[in-house]
C-alpha positions in Angstrom: 2.5 12.3 34.3 1.8 8.7 33.2 -0.4 8.3 30.2 -2.4 5.1 29.9 -2.2 3.6 26.4 -5.5 1.9 25.4 -4.2 0.3 22.2 -0.6 -0.8 22.0 1.2 -2.6 19.2 0.5 -6.0 20.7 -3.3 -5.2 20.7 -3.1 -4.2 17.0 -1.2 -7.3 16.1 -3.8 -9.5 17.8 -6.6 -7.5 16.2 -5.2 -7.9 12.7 -4.4 -11.6 13.1 -7.9 -12.3 14.4 -9.5 -10.4 11.5 -7.3 -12.2 9.0 -8.3 -15.5 10.5 -12.0 -14.6 10.0 -11.3 -13.6 6.4 -11.6 -9.8 7.0 -8.5 -8.4 5.4 -9.1 -4.7 5.0 -9.8 -3.4 8.5 -9.1 -0.6 10.9 -9.0 -0.9 14.7 -11.5 1.6 16.1 -13.5 2.0 12.8 -13.7 0.3 9.4 -10.9 1.5 7.3 -12.6 1.8 3.9 -15.6 3.6 5.4 -13.4 6.0 7.2 -11.5 6.8 4.1 -14.7 7.3 2.1 -16.0 9.7 4.8 -13.0 11.9 5.4 -10.1 10.8 3.1 -8.0 10.4 6.3 -7.1 7.1 8.1 -6.7 8.7 11.5 -10.2 7.9 12.6 -9.6 4.2 11.9 -6.6 3.9 14.3 -5.8 5.3 17.7 -2.9 7.8 18.1 -0.7 5.1 19.6 -0.8 3.1 16.3 0.1 6.1 14.2 3.2 7.0 16.2 6.6 5.3 15.7 7.6 6.9 19.0 4.8 5.1 20.8 5.5 1.8 18.9 9.1 1.8 19.9 8.4 3.2 23.4 10.4 6.3 22.7 13.5 4.6 21.2 12.8 6.0 17.7 11.0 9.2 16.8 10.2 11.3 13.7 13.3 12.7 12.2 15.6 9.9 13.4 17.7 7.7 11.2 17.3 4.0 11.3 20.7 2.3 11.2 22.3 -1.0 12.2 22.4 0.3 15.7 18.7 0.8 16.2 17.0 -1.3 13.5 16.0 -4.1 16.0 13.4 -1.7 17.4 11.5 -1.7 14.1 12.4 -5.2 12.7 8.8 -6.3 12.7 7.8 -3.4 10.5 10.4 -4.2 7.7 10.7 -6.7 5.0 13.4 -9.3 5.7 15.6 -8.0 2.8 15.3 -4.3 3.9 16.2 -5.3 7.5 19.2 -7.3 6.3 20.4 -4.3 4.1 20.2 -2.0 7.1 21.9 -4.4 9.5 24.6 -5.7 7.2 25.0 -3.3 4.2 24.9 0.1 5.7 21.5 1.1 4.4 19.9 4.0 6.3 16.2 5.1 6.6 14.9 8.4 7.7 11.8 8.3 9.8 9.0 10.8 8.8 5.6 11.5 10.2 2.8 9.0 9.2 0.9 10.1 6.1 -2.8 9.9 7.0 -4.2 11.8 4.0 -4.9 9.1 1.4 -4.9 11.7 -1.4 -1.2 12.0 -0.8 -0.5 8.2 -1.0 -1.9 7.6 -4.5 -3.0 9.6 -7.5 -6.1 11.4 -6.4 -8.0 10.4 -9.5 -7.3 6.8 -8.6 -8.6 7.3 -5.0 -11.7 9.0 -6.3 -12.4 6.2 -8.7 -11.9 3.7 -5.9 -14.6 5.5 -3.8 -17.0 6.0 -6.7 -16.8 2.4 -7.8 -16.8 0.7 -4.4 -18.9 -2.4 -4.4 -19.2 -2.7 -8.2 -16.5 -5.3 -8.9 -17.1 -9.0 -9.3 -15.4 -12.0 -10.8 -16.7 -13.5 -14.1 -16.7 -17.2 -15.0 -13.0 -16.9 -16.1 -11.9 -15.4 -12.8 -11.4 -11.9 -14.3 -12.4 -8.8 -12.4 -15.3 -7.2 -14.2 -17.8 -4.3 -13.8 -21.5 -4.8 -13.2 -22.2 -5.1 -16.9 -19.6 -7.8 -17.4 -17.0 -5.7 -19.1 -13.5 -5.2 -17.8 -12.9 -3.2 -14.6 -13.7 0.5 -14.8 -11.1 2.1 -12.5 -9.7 2.3 -9.0 -9.1 -0.4 -6.5 -11.9 -3.1 -7.2 -11.8 -4.5 -3.6 -10.8 -1.8 -1.1 -12.2 -3.9 1.7 -11.2 -7.4 0.6 -13.1 -10.3 2.1 -10.9 -13.1 0.7 -7.4 -13.8 -0.4 -8.4 -13.8 -4.1 -10.0 -10.3 -3.7 -6.8 -9.0 -2.0 -4.7 -10.5 -4.8 -6.9 -9.1 -7.5 -6.8 -5.6 -5.9 -3.0 -5.7 -5.7 -2.7 -6.8 -9.3 -5.0 -4.2 -10.7 -3.4 -1.4 -8.7 0.1 -2.0 -10.0 0.8 1.5 -11.4 -2.3 3.4 -10.4 -1.8 5.7 -13.4 -3.3 5.6 -16.9 0.2 5.9 -18.3 3.7 6.2 -16.7 7.4 6.0 -17.4 10.2 5.2 -15.0 13.9 5.8 -15.8 16.2 3.2 -14.1 19.9 2.9 -13.3 20.8 -0.6 -11.9 24.1 -2.1 -10.8 24.7 -5.8 -9.9 27.6 -6.0 -7.4 29.7 -9.1 -6.6 30.3 -10.2 -3.1 33.7 -8.6 -3.2 32.2 -5.2 -4.2 33.1 -5.3 -7.9 30.4 -4.1 -10.3 29.5 -7.0 -12.6 26.7 -5.4 -14.6 25.6 -1.8 -15.1 22.2 -1.2 -16.7 20.3 1.8 -17.7 16.8 1.7 -19.1 13.2 2.6 -18.8 9.9 1.0 -17.7 6.7 2.1 -19.4 3.2 1.4 -18.4 -0.1 2.0 -20.3 -3.5 0.9 -19.0 -6.0 -0.2 -21.6 -8.8 -0.6 -19.0 -9.7 1.2 -15.8 -8.5 4.6 -17.1 -9.4 7.4 -14.7 -7.7 10.4 -16.3 -7.1 10.0 -20.1 -10.0 10.2 -22.4 -11.9 8.2 -23.5 -12.5 6.6 -20.1 -12.5 3.9 -18.9 -11.1 2.0 -21.9 -8.3 2.6 -24.4 -9.8 3.6 -27.8 -10.2 0.9 -30.4 -10.2 -2.0 -28.1 -13.1 -4.5 -28.2 -14.7 -5.4 -24.9 
C-alpha cells in the first residue's frame, strides 16, 4: 500500500527557511511550537509524523536502532554538524539512532521547563542590553525567549540556558592526539557552574543570597 506523505523533509526545510527570513525563529510546522509545549509538554502536535521519523527522513535507509557509520552517514549529513560528520566519515566515530524524544520534560530539568512556561512573555532588554524581568531586575528563571522573534532574542536565550541547573559539576577526561596517533596531552579536571540569578530549585529563588540587584 502506498502512503502519501503530506510533509516531507524538503517541505520542512522550506518552511523553516521562510520563517527565518521573516524573523520567526521558534516555530513548528503544523502548530506553534511554544504554544504546543505549553499545552501538552509534547512537541508531537507541532510536527507531522513524517518529520519525527528518521526512517521517513531517509526514505527507509536508516531506522531506529541502526548505527550511523562512514558507510551510511551521507543519508543524514544535513542533520549533523560538519565536525561530527567528519569524525564519522574519517575517524571511525559511530552513532546509535534512537527514537525521537518528544516529551520536553525529558530534554531539560523539569523545573527549568516549568519556569520557562510560567515566565513566558515577561523578559525584556534593559538600556544596557541585559535580559531583565518586568521590574527591571535580572532574569527570574527559565528560557527568557522560548519563541524568539529576532537574532538577539535567540542569542540571549541560548546564553542564559547554558547549564539549565542552579548548580552543576562535570568531571572531565580529555586527550589531545597528534596526527600520527600519539597522545600529546592528557587532562583530567572538573567544570563547576553556579547560577546567581534565575534560580528555579535552590532557595532562596530566584537570586543567590547576599547579592545586590
